[in-house]
C-alpha positions, -999 to 999 in steps of 0.1 A, spaced: -486 132 58 -481 124 94 -475 88 103 -481 77 139 -464 45 149 -495 29 163 -526 12 148 -542 33 120 -566 58 135 -586 89 125 -566 115 144 -584 144 161 -564 176 164 -566 189 199 -573 226 205 -541 246 204 -532 271 231 -507 288 209 -497 325 211 -463 324 194 -436 341 216 -439 379 219 -409 397 231 -412 396 269 -413 359 273 -392 356 242 -365 375 261 -361 344 282 -377 316 262 -376 320 225 -339 323 219 -326 289 208 -296 294 230 -261 281 226 -253 245 220 -243 232 254 -217 205 261 -243 179 266 -258 187 232 -224 182 214 -227 144 212 -260 132 196 -280 112 221 -291 76 213 -325 80 196 -355 66 215 -385 48 200 -400 65 170 -436 75 179 -446 96 149 -432 112 117 -442 136 90 -424 126 58 -388 136 62 -395 169 78 -404 161 114 -402 131 138 -411 125 174 -391 100 195 -396 90 231 -371 104 256 -374 77 282 -404 52 285 -425 52 254 -456 43 273 -461 56 308 -484 80 327 -459 108 316 -443 105 282 -415 129 271 -407 132 234 -380 150 214 -393 165 182 -366 170 156 -369 190 123 -347 192 93 -354 230 91 -356 253 121 -384 273 103 -407 243 110 -407 256 146 -416 292 137 -448 311 131 -481 316 150 -491 279 145 -459 263 132 -459 229 115 -442 214 145 -471 225 167 -497 208 145 -474 178 144 -472 176 182 -510 176 186 -513 148 160 -486 128 176 -501 132 210 -536 122 198 -523 91 181 -501 79 209 -530 84 234 -549 56 216 -519 32 215 -509 40 251 -541 46 271 -522 49 304 -506 81 292 -520 111 311 -494 137 299 -471 143 270 -443 168 272 -421 177 243 -389 196 234 -386 207 197 -350 207 185 -331 216 154 -294 212 151 -292 204 188 -309 236 198 -342 237 217 -366 257 196 -399 251 214 -415 235 245 -449 219 246 -472 199 269 -506 184 267 -523 170 298 -554 149 302 -566 171 331 -572 200 307 -588 180 280 -555 175 261 -553 211 251 -517 219 242 -496 246 259 -467 257 237 -439 283 234 -419 283 203 -393 301 183 -398 336 171 -397 343 133 -368 362 119 -339 362 96 -314 347 121 -291 336 93 -286 372 81 -278 383 116 -254 354 121 -236 364 89 -233 400 100 -219 390 133 -194 366 117 -182 394 95 -174 416 125 -201 441 118 -221 459 144 -246 438 164 -283 447 164 -279 455 201 -251 479 195 -270 495 167 -299 502 191 -276 515 218 -262 541 193 -296 552 181 -306 587 194 -340 574 203 -325 548 227 -340 550 262 -316 539 289 -328 513 314 -323 536 343 -347 561 328 -372 534 320 -371 520 355 -374 555 371 -405 564 350 -423 531 350 -419 520 386 -456 521 393 -467 511 358 -475 480 339 -461 477 304 -484 461 278 -464 447 249 -482 443 216 -473 430 182 -493 439 151 -526 442 169 -537 463 199 -537 433 222 -517 428 254 -497 397 245 -474 402 275 -477 423 307 -443 435 320 -434 452 353 -400 465 366 -393 470 403 -360 485 415 -338 465 438 -312 492 441 -275 488 432 -282 488 395 -305 458 397 -342 454 391 -369 426 393 -385 419 359 -419 402 361 -435 389 328 -469 374 323 -479 360 289 -514 347 279 -514 311 268 -551 307 259 -572 338 256 -563 350 291 -575 318 308 -539 305 311 -507 323 315 -470 317 320 -452 340 344 -414 345 347 -398 366 374 -360 373 372 -334 397 386 -318 419 359 -286 439 360 -289 474 345 -259 474 322 -250 497 293 -286 509 292 -302 475 290 -321 452 315 -300 420 314 -319 392 331 -299 366 350 -316 332 342 -302 316 373 -325 338 394 -356 331 373 -388 316 388 -415 303 364 -451 295 372 -480 284 350 -515 296 357 -543 276 343 -577 269 360 -583 238 339 -550 221 345 -540 201 375 -515 215 400 -490 187 391 -493 194 354 -488 232 359 -457 225 380 -444 200 354 -447 225 325 -432 253 346 -402 231 352 -399 225 314 -400 263 308 -375 270 335 -350 245 320 -353 264 287 -349 298 304 -317 288 320 -303 271 290 -307 302 269 -283 323 290 -285 360 297 -311 380 277 -311 418 275 -341 441 270 -337 475 254 -361 503 246 -364 532 221 -388 561 216 -407 582 242 -416 568 276 -453 570 267 -447 554 233 -418 530 235 -407 501 214 -391 470 231 -363 448 218 -346 416 231 -310 404 225 -290 373 234 -255 372 247 -240 378 213 -260 409 207 -284 392 182 -321 399 183 -343 372 198 -376 385 186 -393 412 166 -397 447 181 -429 452 201 -449 483 209 -453 493 245 -483 509 262 -483 520 299 -511 512 324 -516 524 359 -532 491 369 -526 456 356 -544 453 322 -561 421 310 -548 402 280 -579 412 259 -565 444 245 -547 477 250 -574 503 251 
């Protein structure tokens, strides 16, 4: 049961704009990232705004009642941030709805979801778009198993891909997809992400990602410079530029959410993308700085013109 620390109300769950995190945006966003120096010492907790048993709680990070309220959502288990509509996402919409009633001056709520000091998802709901929630969360996967393998000195998932005979070097991918758009799909034939590479010369390329946030009406776009290294596209997060496209959301709200996403991109460090298979039927993979995978493999389909997010036909 979710308890909102405001007068008892019948909570209305706002519509979710949740798409999970397919690999392209995951390459920069879904990795929890290393624990930074500022995360080493637990911060002084802010005012408790909502809780769900002992599993999840939301505390104000700054003013608890203001036009813009930032919250930190913590979970006892990182898996509460995983999945297509994870428990933490539902919790966020309930916490926002309840707090809107106790703090009517709030026009926007932004949130960072954390587990063991690591940022696992980013969310925002703004009054200008009818309080619909934009979220990017953690990808599902057995990270504990990969951590154990890395600790034992075994080969990393990245090195395993590099030694696979089906591995396609980044230089070959770049040369043969320069005028193409890559549609990345999961289990369904839907363009979850649209990806494009442009050569900069000198073993560098521009990577442009677009990910649908709500049935194609809203999208997050990330552009970065990548180094072509050891057959991978390794994106430099310090060069990243993030924009949010949403016809229903105010310009200020779009800028605010883009800044939240950019902070997460840069905190995650360098992420490398690799490919296997034939150029016309590749599979894409993402890896963090330790060589650990940051998301599930995604199928790639090439298009001569930019496809929509509706499907890969």
